[in-house]
C-alpha positions as CSV (number, residue, x, y, z in Angstrom):
1,M,0.0,-0.1,-0.1
2,I,1.0,3.5,-0.8
3,S,2.1,5.5,2.1
4,V,0.8,8.8,3.1
5,L,2.5,11.6,5.0
6,L,0.7,14.8,5.8
7,V,3.2,17.6,7.2
8,S,2.0,21.1,7.8
9,H,2.7,24.3,10.3
10,S,1.4,23.4,13.5
11,N,-1.6,21.0,13.9
12,Y,-3.1,21.5,10.6
13,A,-1.8,17.9,9.4
14,I,-3.3,16.2,12.6
15,G,-6.4,17.6,12.3
16,L,-6.5,16.7,8.7
17,K,-5.8,13.2,9.8
18,Q,-8.2,13.3,12.3
19,S,-11.2,14.3,9.7
20,A,-10.1,12.4,7.2
21,E,-10.3,9.1,10.0
22,M,-13.9,10.1,11.1
23,I,-14.6,9.9,7.7
24,M,-13.2,6.7,6.5
25,G,-12.0,4.8,10.1
26,K,-8.5,4.3,11.0
27,Q,-5.7,4.4,8.5
28,E,-2.9,2.5,7.9
29,A,0.6,3.9,6.7
30,L,-0.8,7.4,7.1
31,D,1.1,9.6,9.9
32,T,1.7,13.4,10.3
33,I,4.6,15.7,11.2
34,S,3.6,19.4,12.8
35,F,6.2,22.1,12.3
36,K,6.2,23.9,15.4
37,E,7.0,27.5,16.5
38,G,10.5,27.9,17.5
39,E,11.5,24.7,15.8
40,T,14.4,24.5,13.5
41,I,14.4,23.3,9.8
42,D,17.3,21.0,10.6
43,A,14.5,19.4,13.3
44,L,11.7,19.4,11.0
45,K,14.5,17.6,8.2
46,G,14.9,15.1,11.2
47,K,11.6,14.5,11.7
48,I,10.5,14.1,8.3
49,L,13.5,11.7,7.6
50,S,12.5,9.3,10.5
51,K,8.8,9.0,9.0
52,I,10.4,8.3,5.4
53,K,12.0,5.5,6.8
54,E,9.2,4.4,9.4
55,L,6.9,4.5,6.3
56,D,8.5,2.8,3.6
57,T,7.1,-0.3,2.2
58,G,8.2,-0.3,-0.9
59,K,5.1,0.8,-2.9
60,G,6.0,5.0,-2.4
61,I,5.2,7.6,-0.5
62,L,2.7,10.9,-1.2
63,V,3.6,13.5,1.1
64,M,1.2,16.4,1.0
65,V,2.5,19.5,2.5
66,D,0.3,23.2,3.2
67,L,2.2,25.4,1.4
68,L,4.5,26.0,-1.6
69,G,7.8,27.4,-0.7
70,A,7.0,27.0,2.9
71,S,9.6,25.0,5.9
72,P,7.4,21.7,5.6
73,Y,7.7,22.0,1.5
74,N,11.3,22.4,1.4
75,A,12.4,20.4,4.5
76,S,10.5,17.3,2.7
77,L,11.9,18.0,-0.9
78,I,15.1,18.0,0.7
79,C,14.6,14.7,2.3
80,S,13.2,13.1,-0.4
81,H,16.4,13.5,-2.2
82,E,18.5,12.4,0.7
83,S,16.3,9.5,2.3
84,N,17.7,6.2,1.4
85,T,14.8,4.3,1.1
86,S,13.6,1.9,-1.8
87,N,10.4,4.2,-2.1
88,D,9.7,6.8,-4.9
89,I,8.2,9.8,-3.1
90,K,6.0,12.6,-4.8
91,I,5.5,15.8,-2.9
92,L,1.8,17.7,-3.2
93,T,1.3,21.4,-2.1
94,G,-1.7,22.7,-0.8
95,M,-3.1,20.1,0.7
96,N,-7.0,19.7,1.9
97,L,-9.3,17.4,3.0
98,P,-10.9,15.9,-0.5
99,M,-7.0,15.5,-1.2
100,V,-6.1,13.3,1.7
101,I,-9.5,11.3,1.2
102,E,-8.8,10.9,-2.3
103,A,-5.3,9.6,-1.8
104,L,-6.6,7.1,1.1
105,S,-9.5,5.7,-1.1
106,D,-7.9,5.3,-4.5
107,R,-4.5,3.8,-2.9
108,T,-6.2,0.5,-1.7
109,Q,-7.3,-0.1,-5.6
110,P,-5.2,-3.4,-6.8
111,K,-2.6,-2.4,-8.5
112,C,-2.4,1.2,-7.4
113,T,0.8,2.9,-8.3
114,L,2.2,6.2,-6.7
115,N,2.5,7.5,-10.3
116,D,-1.3,6.8,-10.9
117,L,-2.2,8.2,-7.4
118,Y,-0.8,11.8,-7.1
119,P,-2.5,13.2,-10.3
120,K,-6.0,11.9,-9.1
121,V,-5.2,13.5,-5.8
122,L,-4.5,16.8,-7.1
123,K,-7.6,17.3,-9.2
124,S,-9.7,16.0,-6.6
125,G,-7.9,18.7,-4.4
126,I,-8.8,21.5,-7.1
127,N,-12.3,20.1,-7.9
128,G,-13.2,20.5,-4.0
129,I,-13.0,24.1,-4.1
130,H,-15.8,26.1,-4.8
131,E,-18.4,29.1,-3.9
132,A,-21.0,27.3,-2.6
133,L,-23.7,29.5,-3.9
134,S,-22.6,29.6,-7.2
135,F,-22.0,26.0,-7.4
136,I,-25.6,25.0,-6.3
137,E,-26.9,27.4,-9.3
138,E,-24.5,25.7,-11.4
139,N,-25.4,22.4,-11.1
140,T,-29.3,22.8,-10.8
141,K,-30.1,23.9,-14.1
C-alpha cells in the first residue's frame, strides 16, 4: 500500500488526519508531522527523514504539505532526495481534506501506483474548491 505523510505548520496535518479518519475509519500507513513555532528546519528534516523510513513499504510515499515554498515543503523536498529508501516519493502542496480522502481511498485499489495516484489527488483537491451558492446554481440548472 502507498503510504501517506501529511506535513504542515502547527497542527493542521493532525486535524486533517483526524477528519479523514472520522469519515473513513482508522488508516494504516498514514502519519503526520507538525512544524512547531521555534523549531529549526534541521529538526523538521530529522522528523521527516525518520517518518519516511518508518513508512517505507516499497510501494511509494505521497507527501502532502500545506504551502508551496514554505518550511514543510522545503524540508520535504530536501528529505525526498536525502532518504535512503526503496520508495518513490511525490510531494503535493496545498493539501486539503478532499485530497487526503482521495489518496486514502484510491491507494487501496489493486495495482494502484504512486504515479497513478498523485494526479487524481491533485485533481480532487482542485475540484473540491467552490463558492457554494454558485456551485449549487450551476449544478441545478
